C-alpha positions as CSV (number, residue, x, y, z in Angstrom):
1,M,0.1,-0.2,0.0
2,E,1.3,3.1,-0.8
3,Q,2.1,5.7,2.0
4,P,3.5,8.7,0.5
5,S,3.8,10.7,3.8
6,A,4.7,7.9,5.9
7,T,8.1,6.7,2.8
8,T,9.2,10.8,1.7
9,E,11.1,10.4,4.5
10,R,13.3,6.7,3.4
11,P,15.7,6.5,0.9
12,E,14.4,4.5,-1.9
13,R,15.5,1.3,-2.2
14,H,16.2,-0.4,-4.8
15,Q,14.5,-3.8,-5.2
16,P,15.2,-6.6,-7.7
17,E,12.2,-7.1,-10.4
18,L,10.1,-10.5,-9.2
19,K,10.4,-13.4,-12.0
20,R,7.8,-13.0,-14.8
21,V,7.9,-16.8,-15.2
22,M,4.1,-17.1,-15.6
23,G,2.8,-17.5,-19.6
24,P,-0.6,-18.1,-21.0
25,G,-1.1,-21.3,-20.0
26,L,0.1,-21.0,-16.1
27,L,-1.4,-18.0,-15.5
28,L,-4.9,-19.5,-17.1
29,L,-4.4,-22.3,-14.3
30,F,-4.2,-20.2,-11.6
31,I,-7.4,-17.7,-12.8
32,I,-9.6,-21.3,-13.1
33,G,-8.2,-22.4,-10.2
34,D,-8.7,-19.3,-7.7
35,I,-12.5,-19.5,-9.4
36,L,-12.5,-23.2,-8.9
37,G,-13.3,-24.2,-4.9
38,T,-15.5,-23.9,-2.3
39,G,-18.6,-22.0,-3.7
40,I,-19.8,-24.5,-6.3
41,Y,-18.8,-27.6,-3.6
42,A,-20.8,-25.6,-0.4
43,L,-23.3,-23.4,-1.7
44,T,-24.8,-25.3,-4.4
45,G,-27.8,-26.2,-2.0
46,Q,-28.4,-23.0,-0.7
47,V,-29.4,-21.6,-4.2
48,A,-31.5,-23.9,-4.9
49,A,-33.4,-23.3,-1.6
50,E,-33.9,-19.7,-3.2
51,V,-34.9,-20.6,-6.5
52,G,-35.7,-24.2,-6.4
53,G,-34.8,-26.2,-9.7
54,A,-33.3,-23.4,-11.6
55,V,-30.2,-23.4,-9.5
56,W,-28.0,-22.6,-12.7
57,L,-29.7,-19.0,-13.2
58,P,-28.1,-17.4,-10.3
59,F,-24.7,-19.1,-11.2
60,L,-25.1,-17.6,-14.7
61,I,-26.4,-14.2,-13.8
62,A,-23.2,-13.9,-11.2
63,F,-20.9,-14.8,-13.5
64,A,-22.3,-12.0,-15.6
65,V,-22.1,-9.8,-13.0
66,A,-17.9,-10.6,-12.6
67,L,-17.5,-10.3,-15.9
68,L,-18.5,-6.7,-16.1
69,T,-15.7,-6.1,-12.6
70,A,-13.5,-8.7,-14.6
71,F,-13.5,-5.8,-17.8
72,S,-12.7,-3.4,-15.5
73,Y,-10.0,-5.0,-13.7
74,L,-8.4,-5.3,-16.5
75,E,-8.0,-1.9,-17.4
76,L,-6.5,-1.2,-14.5
77,V,-4.5,-4.3,-14.4
78,T,-2.8,-3.8,-18.4
79,K,-2.9,0.3,-17.2
80,Y,-0.8,-0.6,-13.8
81,P,0.6,-4.0,-14.0
82,R,1.7,-3.8,-10.4
83,A,1.0,-6.6,-7.6
84,A,-1.5,-4.7,-5.6
85,G,-4.8,-5.1,-6.5
86,A,-8.0,-3.1,-5.4
87,A,-6.1,-1.1,-2.7
88,L,-3.4,0.1,-5.3
89,Y,-6.2,1.5,-7.6
90,A,-8.4,2.8,-4.5
91,H,-5.0,4.6,-3.8
92,K,-4.7,6.1,-7.5
93,A,-7.9,6.9,-8.3
94,F,-9.2,8.4,-5.0
95,G,-5.7,10.0,-2.9
96,V,-7.1,9.5,0.5
97,H,-5.2,6.8,2.9
98,F,-8.2,5.7,4.7
99,I,-9.9,4.5,2.2
100,T,-7.4,2.8,0.8
101,F,-7.0,0.9,4.5
102,L,-10.0,0.6,4.0
103,V,-10.0,-1.0,1.0
104,A,-7.3,-3.4,1.9
105,F,-8.8,-4.5,5.0
106,A,-12.2,-5.2,3.7
107,V,-9.9,-7.9,1.1
108,M,-8.2,-9.3,3.9
109,S,-11.4,-9.8,5.8
110,S,-12.5,-11.9,2.7
111,G,-10.2,-13.9,2.8
112,I,-10.6,-14.7,6.0
113,T,-14.0,-15.2,5.7
114,S,-13.7,-17.4,2.8
115,A,-11.3,-19.8,4.8
116,S,-13.5,-20.2,6.9
117,T,-16.3,-20.9,4.9
118,A,-13.9,-23.1,3.5
119,A,-12.8,-25.0,7.2
120,R,-16.7,-25.6,8.0
121,A,-16.9,-27.3,4.2
122,F,-13.5,-29.2,4.6
123,A,-15.4,-30.7,8.1
124,A,-18.9,-31.1,6.3
125,N,-17.5,-32.8,3.8
126,F,-15.3,-35.0,5.6
127,S,-17.8,-36.2,8.4
128,G,-20.1,-36.8,4.9
129,S,-17.9,-39.1,3.2
130,L,-16.8,-41.3,5.7
131,G,-20.6,-41.5,6.5
132,L,-19.8,-40.3,9.9
133,D,-22.7,-37.8,12.4
134,F,-20.2,-35.5,13.8
135,G,-23.2,-33.2,14.6
136,D,-22.7,-29.5,14.8
137,Y,-20.0,-29.4,17.7
138,G,-18.0,-32.1,16.0
139,I,-18.4,-30.3,12.9
140,L,-17.2,-27.2,14.4
141,A,-14.4,-28.6,16.5
142,L,-12.6,-30.2,13.4
143,A,-13.1,-26.9,11.7
144,I,-11.2,-25.1,14.4
145,L,-8.9,-28.0,14.4
146,F,-8.4,-27.5,10.2
147,M,-7.8,-23.9,10.6
148,G,-4.9,-24.8,13.1
149,L,-3.4,-26.8,10.5
150,V,-3.7,-24.5,8.1
151,A,-2.3,-22.0,10.4
152,A,1.0,-24.0,10.8
153,I,1.3,-25.0,7.5
154,N,1.2,-20.5,6.8
155,F,3.8,-20.5,10.0
156,R,6.1,-23.5,8.4
157,G,6.3,-21.6,5.1
158,V,4.7,-22.5,2.3
159,G,6.5,-21.8,-1.6
160,E,2.8,-21.9,-3.6
161,S,4.8,-23.2,-7.0
162,V,3.0,-23.2,-10.7
163,K,3.2,-26.8,-10.4
164,L,1.9,-27.4,-7.2
165,N,-1.1,-24.7,-8.3
166,V,-1.8,-26.6,-11.5
167,V,-1.6,-30.1,-9.4
168,L,-4.7,-28.3,-6.8
169,T,-6.3,-26.9,-10.2
170,M,-6.9,-30.3,-11.6
171,I,-8.0,-31.9,-8.5
172,E,-10.5,-28.9,-8.1
173,L,-11.5,-29.4,-11.9
174,S,-11.8,-33.1,-11.6
175,G,-14.4,-33.0,-8.8
176,L,-16.4,-30.8,-11.1
177,L,-15.9,-32.8,-14.0
178,V,-17.3,-36.1,-12.1
179,I,-20.5,-34.4,-11.0
180,I,-20.7,-33.4,-14.8
181,V,-19.8,-36.9,-16.5
182,I,-22.0,-38.5,-13.8
183,G,-24.9,-36.5,-14.6
184,V,-25.2,-36.5,-18.2
185,W,-24.7,-40.8,-17.8
186,A,-27.7,-40.9,-15.2
187,I,-29.9,-38.5,-17.3
188,T,-29.3,-40.3,-20.8
189,G,-29.5,-43.6,-18.8
190,G,-33.1,-42.4,-18.1
191,Q,-32.3,-41.3,-14.5
192,G,-33.3,-38.0,-13.2
193,D,-35.7,-35.2,-14.2
194,L,-34.1,-32.8,-16.3
195,S,-37.3,-30.3,-16.1
196,R,-36.6,-30.1,-12.8
197,A,-33.6,-27.1,-14.2
198,F,-36.4,-25.4,-15.5
199,T,-39.0,-24.8,-12.8
200,F,-38.8,-22.2,-9.9
201,T,-40.3,-22.9,-6.4
202,P,-39.4,-19.5,-4.5
203,P,-39.6,-19.8,-0.8
204,G,-42.6,-18.5,1.1
205,D,-44.6,-15.1,-0.6
206,S,-41.1,-14.5,-2.2
207,S,-41.8,-13.2,-6.2
208,V,-39.3,-15.4,-8.7
209,F,-37.3,-11.6,-8.9
210,W,-36.6,-11.6,-5.6
211,S,-36.0,-14.9,-5.2
212,V,-33.5,-14.8,-8.1
213,T,-31.3,-12.2,-6.9
214,A,-31.1,-13.6,-3.1
215,A,-29.3,-16.4,-4.7
216,T,-27.8,-14.9,-6.8
217,T,-25.8,-12.8,-3.7
218,L,-24.7,-16.1,-2.5
219,A,-23.9,-17.8,-6.1
220,F,-21.2,-14.4,-6.6
221,F,-19.1,-16.5,-3.7
222,A,-18.7,-18.9,-6.4
223,M,-17.1,-16.5,-8.6
224,V,-15.1,-14.3,-6.6
225,G,-11.0,-15.5,-7.0
226,F,-10.4,-13.9,-10.8
227,E,-9.4,-10.9,-8.7
228,D,-6.5,-12.5,-7.1
229,S,-4.6,-12.7,-10.4
230,V,-3.8,-8.9,-10.4
231,N,-1.5,-10.0,-8.1
232,M,0.3,-11.8,-10.3
233,A,1.1,-9.2,-12.6
234,E,5.0,-8.9,-12.0
235,E,5.0,-12.3,-12.5
236,C,3.2,-12.3,-16.0
237,K,5.4,-12.3,-19.2
238,D,4.0,-9.2,-21.2
239,P,0.6,-8.6,-18.6
240,S,-0.7,-5.9,-20.7
241,R,-0.5,-7.9,-24.1
242,I,-2.2,-11.5,-22.4
243,F,-4.4,-10.3,-19.2
244,P,-7.3,-9.8,-21.2
245,K,-7.9,-13.2,-23.6
246,V,-6.3,-15.2,-20.3
247,L,-8.5,-13.8,-17.6
248,L,-12.2,-14.3,-19.8
249,T,-10.9,-17.1,-21.1
250,G,-10.6,-18.2,-17.7
251,L,-13.9,-16.7,-16.5
252,V,-15.8,-18.3,-19.6
253,I,-14.2,-22.0,-18.3
254,T,-15.8,-21.7,-15.3
255,G,-19.0,-20.3,-15.7
256,I,-19.6,-23.0,-18.1
257,I,-18.6,-25.3,-16.0
258,Y,-20.5,-24.0,-13.1
259,V,-23.6,-23.9,-15.2
260,L,-23.5,-27.9,-16.2
261,V,-22.9,-28.9,-12.7
262,S,-26.1,-27.0,-11.1
263,I,-28.0,-28.5,-14.2
264,A,-26.8,-32.0,-13.4
265,A,-27.0,-31.6,-9.6
266,I,-31.0,-30.3,-10.3
267,A,-32.0,-33.1,-12.6
268,L,-30.4,-36.4,-10.0
269,V,-31.4,-34.5,-6.6
270,P,-34.4,-32.4,-5.8
271,A,-34.6,-28.8,-4.3
272,A,-35.4,-29.2,-1.1
273,E,-32.9,-32.5,-0.5
274,L,-30.5,-30.5,-2.2
275,A,-30.7,-27.5,0.3
276,E,-30.1,-29.7,2.9
277,G,-26.7,-29.7,5.2
278,E,-23.6,-28.7,3.7
279,T,-22.3,-31.2,1.3
280,P,-24.8,-31.1,-1.3
281,L,-22.5,-32.4,-4.4
282,L,-21.7,-35.6,-2.3
283,K,-25.4,-35.7,-2.5
284,V,-25.2,-36.0,-6.7
285,V,-22.4,-38.6,-6.3
286,Q,-24.8,-41.0,-4.5
287,A,-28.1,-40.4,-6.0
288,G,-26.3,-40.6,-9.8
289,A,-23.8,-43.2,-8.9
290,P,-24.3,-45.0,-6.3
291,N,-21.8,-47.1,-7.0
292,F,-18.8,-44.3,-7.2
293,P,-16.6,-44.7,-4.3
294,I,-17.9,-41.6,-2.3
295,S,-15.4,-41.5,-0.7
296,I,-12.8,-40.7,-3.3
297,F,-15.2,-37.8,-4.4
298,G,-15.2,-36.6,-0.5
299,I,-11.2,-36.6,-0.9
300,I,-11.3,-34.2,-4.1
301,T,-13.9,-32.0,-2.1
302,M,-11.7,-32.0,0.6
303,L,-8.4,-31.0,-1.0
304,A,-10.6,-28.8,-3.4
305,V,-11.6,-26.1,-0.3
306,A,-8.3,-26.8,2.0
307,N,-6.8,-25.1,-1.3
308,S,-9.2,-22.7,-1.2
309,A,-8.9,-22.3,2.6
310,L,-4.8,-22.5,2.4
311,I,-4.4,-19.7,-0.6
312,N,-7.1,-17.4,1.4
313,M,-5.4,-17.1,5.1
314,L,-1.8,-17.0,3.3
315,M,-3.3,-13.8,0.9
316,A,-4.9,-12.3,3.9
317,S,-1.7,-13.0,6.5
318,R,0.9,-11.4,4.0
319,L,-2.0,-8.2,4.0
320,I,-1.6,-7.9,7.5
321,Y,1.9,-8.1,7.6
322,G,2.6,-5.2,4.8
323,M,-0.2,-3.0,6.4
324,A,2.1,-3.2,9.7
325,R,5.0,-2.4,7.8
326,E,3.7,0.4,6.5
327,N,2.3,1.7,9.8
328,V,-1.2,1.2,8.5
329,V,-2.3,-1.2,11.5
330,P,0.3,-1.6,14.9
331,P,3.8,-2.6,14.0
332,V,3.4,-5.8,15.8
333,L,1.3,-7.1,13.7
334,G,4.6,-6.9,10.9
335,G,6.9,-9.7,13.1
336,V,8.5,-11.6,11.4
337,H,10.1,-15.4,13.1
338,A,14.3,-15.0,13.2
339,E,13.7,-18.8,12.1
340,R,10.5,-19.5,9.3
341,R,11.1,-15.8,7.7
342,T,6.9,-15.8,7.6
343,P,4.5,-13.0,9.5
344,Y,3.8,-15.4,12.6
345,V,2.2,-12.9,14.6
346,A,0.0,-11.9,11.1
347,I,-0.7,-15.6,10.9
348,G,-1.8,-16.3,14.3
349,F,-3.3,-13.0,14.0
350,T,-5.8,-13.9,11.2
351,T,-6.0,-17.2,12.5
352,L,-8.0,-15.8,16.1
353,L,-10.1,-13.8,13.5
354,A,-11.5,-17.2,11.6
355,I,-11.5,-19.4,14.2
356,G,-14.3,-16.5,15.8
357,L,-16.1,-16.6,13.1
358,L,-16.4,-20.3,12.6
359,I,-17.4,-20.0,16.4
360,F,-19.5,-16.6,16.8
361,A,-20.7,-16.5,12.9
362,G,-21.3,-20.2,12.1
363,S,-23.1,-21.7,9.1
364,V,-21.3,-21.9,5.3
365,P,-24.0,-19.3,4.0
366,Q,-23.5,-16.7,6.9
367,L,-19.5,-16.7,6.1
368,G,-19.4,-17.3,1.8
369,G,-22.5,-14.4,1.9
370,T,-20.3,-12.5,3.7
371,T,-17.3,-12.8,1.9
372,A,-19.4,-12.1,-1.4
373,L,-20.6,-9.2,0.7
374,L,-16.6,-7.8,1.2
375,L,-16.3,-8.3,-2.2
376,L,-19.4,-6.6,-3.9
377,C,-18.3,-3.6,-2.3
378,V,-14.7,-3.7,-3.0
379,F,-15.6,-4.0,-6.7
380,A,-18.2,-1.1,-6.8
381,I,-15.2,0.7,-5.5
382,V,-13.5,-0.6,-8.5
383,N,-15.4,-0.1,-11.0
384,I,-15.9,3.7,-9.9
385,A,-11.8,3.6,-9.9
386,V,-12.0,2.5,-13.9
387,L,-13.8,6.0,-14.6
388,V,-11.9,8.5,-12.4
389,L,-8.7,7.0,-13.6
390,R,-9.7,7.4,-17.1
391,K,-7.4,11.4,-17.0
392,D,-4.4,9.3,-15.8
393,T,-2.5,8.4,-19.2
394,V,0.6,5.9,-19.4
395,A,3.1,5.6,-21.8
396,H,2.2,2.1,-22.7
397,K,-0.8,0.7,-24.6
398,H,-3.4,-0.5,-22.0
399,F,-6.9,-2.6,-22.5
400,R,-9.7,-0.3,-22.4
401,T,-13.0,-1.1,-21.5
402,P,-16.2,0.0,-22.8
403,T,-17.6,3.2,-20.7
404,I,-20.9,1.6,-19.8
405,V,-19.3,-1.6,-18.7
406,P,-17.6,-0.4,-15.1
407,I,-21.0,2.4,-14.9
408,L,-22.8,-1.6,-15.3
409,G,-20.7,-2.8,-12.8
410,A,-20.8,-0.5,-10.4
411,I,-24.6,-0.4,-10.2
412,S,-24.9,-4.2,-10.1
413,C,-22.5,-5.0,-7.4
414,A,-23.9,-2.0,-5.7
415,F,-27.2,-3.2,-5.7
416,L,-26.3,-7.0,-5.0
417,A,-24.4,-5.7,-2.1
418,G,-27.6,-4.2,-0.9
419,P,-30.1,-5.1,2.4
420,W,-32.7,-5.2,-0.3
421,T,-31.8,-8.4,-1.8
422,G,-32.8,-10.3,0.9
423,R,-29.5,-10.7,1.9
424,D,-29.0,-12.1,6.1
425,P,-28.8,-8.9,8.1
426,I,-25.8,-11.4,10.0
427,Q,-23.5,-11.0,6.9
428,Y,-23.8,-6.8,7.5
429,A,-23.0,-7.7,11.2
430,I,-20.1,-10.1,10.3
431,A,-18.5,-7.6,8.0
432,G,-19.5,-4.5,9.8
433,S,-17.5,-6.2,13.3
434,L,-14.4,-6.9,10.8
435,L,-14.0,-3.9,9.4
436,G,-14.3,-2.2,13.1
437,I,-11.7,-4.3,14.2
438,G,-9.4,-3.1,11.4
439,V,-10.6,0.9,11.6
440,V,-9.8,0.0,15.9
441,L,-5.8,-1.0,15.0
442,W,-5.2,2.1,12.5
443,M,-6.7,4.1,14.8
444,V,-4.3,2.4,17.7
445,T,-1.8,3.0,15.2
446,V,-2.6,6.7,14.3
447,G,-2.0,7.7,18.2
448,L,1.2,5.6,18.8
449,M,2.9,7.1,15.5
450,R,1.4,10.7,16.8
451,R,3.2,10.2,20.0
452,I,6.5,9.2,18.3
453,S,6.0,12.0,15.9
454,Q,5.9,9.8,13.1
455,P,3.2,9.8,10.4
456,A,1.0,6.9,10.0
457,V,-0.8,7.5,7.4
């Protein structure tokens, strides 16, 4: 995060550039792997609870909204090919450090809520794949243990190599392809009811429009992740040229996969049954291919959501570490372990927040919905930043999105973030609490820096 008032007195440091190792193929796998994961594995049933059989429609709308914002990210990442993302764009557009801080902390918080969602989904799938009934408290305990394991791996120092990302992406993708293949095989064999995919059954007296809107706010969680790819800009070969085609290709591929998975799921499992519990895709495998080893699919699911948790906690802890080093939050949070050379204080802080969410926030829909809420707010700001930064010209050629696209992107993201969508109020409470913690940390830092006559922001 840029802090002019904090850095003007520092001598300029000439750091070596990051190694540009990612071409179009590896970047595409990174994007697909980052999007695939917890959302589709854990929230398909909750989406079905809102709309009934037309479970594919909210995923399609969520894809369209994500696509609008992706165009805005493309203009900004090709214009400013640096590894800072939304916080950098907000800082360049508005020049207000508190806004930059809020955007950065919101992105960090979204990583924590996403990791908590993955931990809960991991525990539920572990229980389901083994045919055990741990109950709510057992699943909670297992989710907390899992989060502790993620923290331990994070502390030890995880070298996230491109090869590992390729392997995990293939595992995530294989699980969803299993669902699609099982769906096609079962439907062509006379099983299931494909007509359910075109049946709306809104809950209570809700209209189709508002039911689809509420479901879209959940389904949007499955489409997030593409925004993380902008942080790889400095490690990509010729990012201004390859990013547009690769990012859009990745979004289209994942969008198609999600629609096909949701159609296969609802064709084999009725909406009411799909909405029960936290392991909807395990039910699809059991219904369409009862002889398929459910434990194998359970392992695939757990690896997919575990990867999501680890990536998000790595991102969250490094963001806190970076803000501490820039005197935006208390410097103690920037502590680095002498032997492991990892930001152990930030890892501990973010892990405690994640465990607190698991204990007090609860279920996958609440945590996943909060992730989507935080990122929808960030995306709205990014779309506005595109328009503000049109006056800032750069020497190199870059992608330019049609002006109407960021306008529609900002409106759609702001609309889906509003309370009129039927979003559970607890999601606003969770998001507000996390941001409130951040503001308190920021204010404490400002006070400390003033006492020692150093600028905080």
